[in-house]
N, C-alpha and C positions, 0 to 999 in steps of 0.2 A: 559550483553547489548544484551536490545530484539529488534527487527525487524517488523514491523510489516508494510507487505504488503496492501496496500487497495487499487482493481478496482473501478475506478469510476462506475459509478452509469448509467442502461440507459440512453441513448442518443438518443436523436434524429436525424431523418436519416439528408444528407445534406452537401454542403458545403461554407465556408472555413471550413478543415474539426477543428479548432481550437475554432469554433467559436457557436460548437452544442450543446445545451442545454439540460440540466436532460431533459427527458418526466415526465407526475403527477406518472407513475409508477416506477421512478427513482430518487424523491422528496421525495419517499413515504421509498422507497428500504436504501438511504440514511438518511433520517430520524432514522430509523429502528436502520442498524449500526451504528449509529453515538450513539444512548442512549445505546447502549447492549457497545461499547467500550467505553465510559464514568463511564461507570458502574466501566469498569475493568482498566483504566488506570491511573500508577501515572502521579504524581501531576507533572507538567509543562515538558512533553513530547514535543521532534523534533517533527513538522512534515513538511513534503517539499511536496509540491505540483506543479503540472504538473500545467504550465500554461493555459492549454484548457479552455472553461470556463465551462466542467462539472466535471473536476475533481476540480476544483476552489471549481462549486458551492456543490458535491462533502461531499468536506471538513468543507465545511462553516457549515454544519447540525451540526459537532463536537462544533462549536459556541467557540470553542479553536482560540489562536490567532497562524498562519503557516504562513507560507514560503515559496514565490512561488522561483520556481526553475526550474530554465531549463534542469538540468543536468537531471531529471526527467521525458520532456516530451514528449511528441511522437514522435517516431524512437532512442530514448535513448538507450544505451547499457546498458547491464545488468553488465559489468563493471564498467558504470558511477552511477548507483543508490546506488553501492556497493561503490564508492566514497567518494558519497554525502552524503548514511551514517556514514560514515567513521567510517563503520563495517569492526574488529568488535569492535577496538579502542574505539570506542564514551564513551561507559557508557552509562547507564540510558535507555531511551526507544525514538525509532527511528519509525516516524508513514509515509508511502512516499503516495501518493495517485498517483495513476499513469494508463497504462495502458500494454494492452496484444501489441506482445508477451512478453513484456520485463520484465512486472511481475513473470510471471510463467518462465524466464529463469534464472532471479536472486533465483528463491525460488531453481529451479533444483540445480542451480550452489552450491550455500548453502548446500544444504540438498546432495547432491553428489559429487560436487568437478568438476563437468561438465553443462555449459550448454544445456540445450534440451527443446524442444518446449510444456512446459506443459502450461494445461491451468487452468485458474482464471473466472471464474462464476462474469459478470459485480452485483458489488455492493458487494464481496465477499472479505474477507481477509483471510492470511496466518496469522499468526501471529512465532517469529521462536526466538530460544532466544539459545544465546550463555554464556557456560558453563564451567567450569573445576572440571571433574571427574574425579582420581584415578592418579590426574597428569596430564591427557591426557586430552586438548579443545574439545570439540562436540557442536554441534549444535543440537537442540530440537528442535522438531515442534508442540509447544504449544496448537495450535488450527489451523483448516478449516472451516471459515462456513459463510455461505450464510445470504443474505438478507432475503428469503423465511426462519429461521430456529430458527429466532432470532424474 
């Protein structure tokens, strides 16, 4: 199974938090990352997106069907995201478009076995894979990339 943790791109300041839209820079970040991802994603990935406007706009740049999931919303726990992704049993590829600090905590949990406050830059993604090697299951960090590098 592959799990892609994609933090929403740069958003405007303001309240209410859930209605903050992407800035012009954020729209460019989302488009750049979406183009990069679309070249690499397998057919029909499962895409789960926070209901926050900025996450919805980020995911929309992929121009692929996605599901809005409260389980990955602002304030979600790492455990909620892991459960929503059905890690590691789901198979295939799951893309989560969500928020900090939760996405960083998910990455830490899956890679080390414990939550930690790891930073994921706005618009960036972490791509993790679960595989069997020599009879043991392991998590592999395939890539970490920010929108400034695509």
